[in-house]
C-alpha positions as protocol buffer text, in pm:
chain_id: "A"
residue {
  index: 1
  type: LEU
  ca { x: 396 y: 752 z: 301 }
}
residue {
  index: 2
  type: ASP
  ca { x: 758 y: 639 z: 264 }
}
residue {
  index: 3
  type: THR
  ca { x: 665 y: 294 z: 389 }
}
residue {
  index: 4
  type: LEU
  ca { x: 374 y: 269 z: 143 }
}
residue {
  index: 5
  type: GLN
  ca { x: 604 y: 370 z: -138 }
}
residue {
  index: 6
  type: HIS
  ca { x: 850 y: 88 z: -63 }
}
residue {
  index: 7
  type: LEU
  ca { x: 619 y: -200 z: 22 }
}
residue {
  index: 8
  type: ASP
  ca { x: 691 y: -539 z: -131 }
}
residue {
  index: 9
  type: LEU
  ca { x: 390 y: -578 z: -361 }
}
residue {
  index: 10
  type: PHE
  ca { x: 191 y: -898 z: -413 }
}
residue {
  index: 11
  type: ASN
  ca { x: 305 y: -1041 z: -747 }
}
residue {
  index: 12
  type: GLY
  ca { x: 485 y: -712 z: -800 }
}
residue {
  index: 13
  type: GLU
  ca { x: 152 y: -552 z: -881 }
}
residue {
  index: 14
  type: ALA
  ca { x: -40 y: -427 z: -575 }
}
residue {
  index: 15
  type: PRO
  ca { x: -16 y: -423 z: -197 }
}
residue {
  index: 16
  type: ASN
  ca { x: -71 y: -753 z: -11 }
}
residue {
  index: 17
  type: LYS
  ca { x: -378 y: -774 z: 207 }
}
residue {
  index: 18
  type: VAL
  ca { x: -173 y: -792 z: 527 }
}
residue {
  index: 19
  type: TYR
  ca { x: 166 y: -654 z: 640 }
}
residue {
  index: 20
  type: ASN
  ca { x: 353 y: -661 z: 971 }
}
residue {
  index: 21
  type: THR
  ca { x: 313 y: -311 z: 1115 }
}
residue {
  index: 22
  type: LYS
  ca { x: 663 y: -310 z: 1265 }
}
residue {
  index: 23
  type: THR
  ca { x: 863 y: -452 z: 973 }
}
residue {
  index: 24
  type: ALA
  ca { x: 633 y: -384 z: 671 }
}
residue {
  index: 25
  type: GLN
  ca { x: 693 y: -749 z: 564 }
}
residue {
  index: 26
  type: LYS
  ca { x: 417 y: -939 z: 386 }
}
residue {
  index: 27
  type: VAL
  ca { x: 247 y: -1168 z: 636 }
}
residue {
  index: 28
  type: ASP
  ca { x: -56 y: -1397 z: 655 }
}
residue {
  index: 29
  type: TYR
  ca { x: -354 y: -1343 z: 888 }
}
residue {
  index: 30
  type: ARG
  ca { x: -160 y: -1493 z: 1180 }
}
residue {
  index: 31
  type: ASN
  ca { x: 118 y: -1230 z: 1130 }
}
residue {
  index: 32
  type: THR
  ca { x: 356 y: -1504 z: 1009 }
}
residue {
  index: 33
  type: PRO
  ca { x: 595 y: -1380 z: 740 }
}
residue {
  index: 34
  type: SER
  ca { x: 487 y: -1488 z: 393 }
}
residue {
  index: 35
  type: GLU
  ca { x: 726 y: -1474 z: 97 }
}
residue {
  index: 36
  type: HIS
  ca { x: 440 y: -1466 z: -158 }
}
residue {
  index: 37
  type: GLY
  ca { x: 168 y: -1290 z: 40 }
}
residue {
  index: 38
  type: ILE
  ca { x: -202 y: -1378 z: 55 }
}
residue {
  index: 39
  type: GLY
  ca { x: -355 y: -1163 z: -213 }
}
residue {
  index: 40
  type: VAL
  ca { x: -495 y: -822 z: -292 }
}
residue {
  index: 41
  type: SER
  ca { x: -816 y: -656 z: -179 }
}
residue {
  index: 42
  type: THR
  ca { x: -953 y: -428 z: -445 }
}
residue {
  index: 43
  type: LEU
  ca { x: -1190 y: -276 z: -185 }
}
residue {
  index: 44
  type: ASP
  ca { x: -888 y: -186 z: 32 }
}
residue {
  index: 45
  type: LEU
  ca { x: -707 y: -44 z: -272 }
}
residue {
  index: 46
  type: GLY
  ca { x: -1005 y: 180 z: -341 }
}
residue {
  index: 47
  type: ARG
  ca { x: -1005 y: 300 z: 17 }
}
residue {
  index: 48
  type: LEU
  ca { x: -632 y: 369 z: 3 }
}
residue {
  index: 49
  type: VAL
  ca { x: -653 y: 568 z: -317 }
}
residue {
  index: 50
  type: SER
  ca { x: -948 y: 768 z: -175 }
}
residue {
  index: 51
  type: TRP
  ca { x: -760 y: 850 z: 147 }
}
residue {
  index: 52
  type: LEU
  ca { x: -442 y: 943 z: -38 }
}
residue {
  index: 53
  type: ASN
  ca { x: -650 y: 1187 z: -244 }
}
residue {
  index: 54
  type: ILE
  ca { x: -810 y: 1327 z: 70 }
}
residue {
  index: 55
  type: LEU
  ca { x: -470 y: 1360 z: 230 }
}
residue {
  index: 56
  type: SER
  ca { x: -346 y: 1552 z: -73 }
}
residue {
  index: 57
  type: CYS
  ca { x: -635 y: 1796 z: -51 }
}
residue {
  index: 58
  type: LEU
  ca { x: -626 y: 1851 z: 323 }
}
residue {
  index: 59
  type: HIS
  ca { x: -248 y: 1859 z: 354 }
}
residue {
  index: 60
  type: PRO
  ca { x: -104 y: 1984 z: 26 }
}
residue {
  index: 61
  type: GLN
  ca { x: 250 y: 1951 z: 161 }
}
residue {
  index: 62
  type: HIS
  ca { x: 204 y: 1572 z: 119 }
}
residue {
  index: 63
  type: LYS
  ca { x: 59 y: 1584 z: -233 }
}
residue {
  index: 64
  type: ASP
  ca { x: 378 y: 1496 z: -416 }
}
residue {
  index: 65
  type: LYS
  ca { x: 457 y: 1204 z: -186 }
}
residue {
  index: 66
  type: ALA
  ca { x: 102 y: 1073 z: -206 }
}
residue {
  index: 67
  type: GLN
  ca { x: 125 y: 1088 z: -589 }
}
residue {
  index: 68
  type: GLN
  ca { x: 451 y: 896 z: -577 }
}
residue {
  index: 69
  type: VAL
  ca { x: 284 y: 628 z: -368 }
}
residue {
  index: 70
  type: LEU
  ca { x: 20 y: 589 z: -632 }
}
residue {
  index: 71
  type: GLU
  ca { x: 268 y: 579 z: -914 }
}
residue {
  index: 72
  type: SER
  ca { x: 487 y: 321 z: -736 }
}
residue {
  index: 73
  type: GLY
  ca { x: 245 y: 38 z: -801 }
}
residue {
  index: 74
  type: ILE
  ca { x: -84 y: 87 z: -631 }
}
residue {
  index: 75
  type: SER
  ca { x: -243 y: 239 z: -941 }
}
residue {
  index: 76
  type: ALA
  ca { x: -116 y: -52 z: -1153 }
}
residue {
  index: 77
  type: VAL
  ca { x: -418 y: -261 z: -1057 }
}
């Protein structure tokens, strides 16, 4: 959740489609670092929001952090 909260967003608005899993840097589909990113997937955003809500229900100890993730930019789309 901490990583999600601090991701470098695509155009400062929403998560990029692809990130390096070790560094959390925006990358392209070949895992090459990308300063601008490759775009946003609204389908993936919907999935992420759904799973953050499920996480909050099943593990209430993470509810506040999950809400912070949503407020940090993901819900800006």
